[in-house]
C-alpha angles and dihedrals in degrees: 000000000000133000130198116203109115144042102248124054142162134190122251136165123211115247095240098040134051098219119113118233131195109238120197115223113231110186094187100044115115088203137021122243126219136176091181109105090189090066094060114103099164136016112216098175130014121207096359095182092243130137129192109229112212136175087254096047135284135300129208117243108225098191148344107244147171112243124209119201143156113239124200111237124215090258090058097253122125121240125192117230134178111207118192131214100033119158114234106214110168092195096051114124096205137042111231124203112206105218094183094052094044090052096044096046103029107017091240127125 
């Protein structure tokens, strides 16, 4: 599944599935957003009473989760990463990668 809504993208594959997904890089996002249930490896909070407010309306956040994914490195190899504090939003139309959170918590950009 691929989405096309922003200028910067990267390829990633969910830990429990071999399909490649286009992930939009959001350098200002405090948390990532996923609608991909296969990427969830741990649920840290169910029904957190959060909503994402968008230009087109708002979406309910179903859970705060840890996401596991393989990221393609610049040398073409795949590296597995677990990124905490993602928002699971089943109705989201894009997958967002939180550069700031990944760097602060994992040292990855």
